[in-house]
N, C-alpha and C positions, 0 to 999 in steps of 0.2 A: 787285886782282884775288878775293882769298880773301873782300874783302867782298859782291862781285856776287854769288859763287858761293853764300854764307849767308842773299844775301838772296833769289834765287831761289829757293832748298831750303827757306826759310819761305813764300815766294810760294804754291812749290806745295803746300804743306803745309795750309796755310789753306785752296786752294781744291779741293785734292782730297781731304782724309778728311770733311768736311760730304758731299763727294757717293759717296763710300764708301757714309756709316752710311746715307744715302738710298735707295741703289740696294739695301740689306740690306732695308731695309725695303719692298720694292716701291713705295717713293716716286716713284722718278727719271720714271716717266711720266708723272707726274702733274704734272709741272714742281716740285717743292712743293722741288728741291736749293736756292732763290733764301732760304726760309728756315731751313736748314739754316745757310749759310755766315754767315745775318744774324747767327742765334743767336751762332756761334762768337766773330765778328767783336764783336760787342755785349760780351761778356762779354772776350774779348779782349784787346780796346784799355781796356775802362774798365779791368780790372785791371794792364794797362802802366802805364795812364795814372795810376791813384791811387797803383802803387806807389814811380813817381820822383817824384810829389810830394810819397807820404810821408818817401821820403827826404831829400829834399831840405829840407824842413819840422823832422827829427829832425837833421838835422846844420848845418842852421843855429841852431838853436834851441840844440845842445847845444859850438856855439862860443860865441853870446852868453853864455850862464852863464859858461866860461867865463874868458871877457872882463869878467863884470862878474859875481860870485857873487850880488852882495848885491840883485841883481833877476830871482833867478833864481824867484820868487816871483809876479811877472806875468808873466815868461815863460814858467812853467809852466800859467799856467792857457790865454794863448792862443793855446802847443802843442797843450794837448786841444782846443781850441776848433775848431784849426784841423783838426789829426787827424778830429775828428768830423764834420766838410764834408767832408772827401778824401774820408773812407770811407762817404758817403752819395752820393758819385758812385756808387762800386766796386755798389753796392746796386741805384743804378738800372738799371747797367747788366746787373746780373743780374734785375731783373726784367724788361725786356725781353729779354733772353737764355730768359727763359724764357716768354713769352708766345707770341715768335714758335716757342718748341720745342712749343707747345701746339697750335698749327696743323698741325704735320707729324702730330702722332699725333692 
């Protein structure tokens, strides 16, 4: 029951905060609230997904190095490459969010 309440709270926050921001600027009558919601979701979901991916990558790399310290060099190279690729997804989400924000203002 507690998870349901948190889920409903987050859902309302995701939808109501951009609506309030759009209404404050007077853009609520222009039907621009969809851009505000899209920008928030693009940045938020990209950040959430990348945070999960980076956590899993760092944890598994640390566990692999702990099991086989001799392979630390190869694992570290792959770790850095994986982190760069994961972070590029967050940057794409930021770019999409900024493009949508540009349509609002």
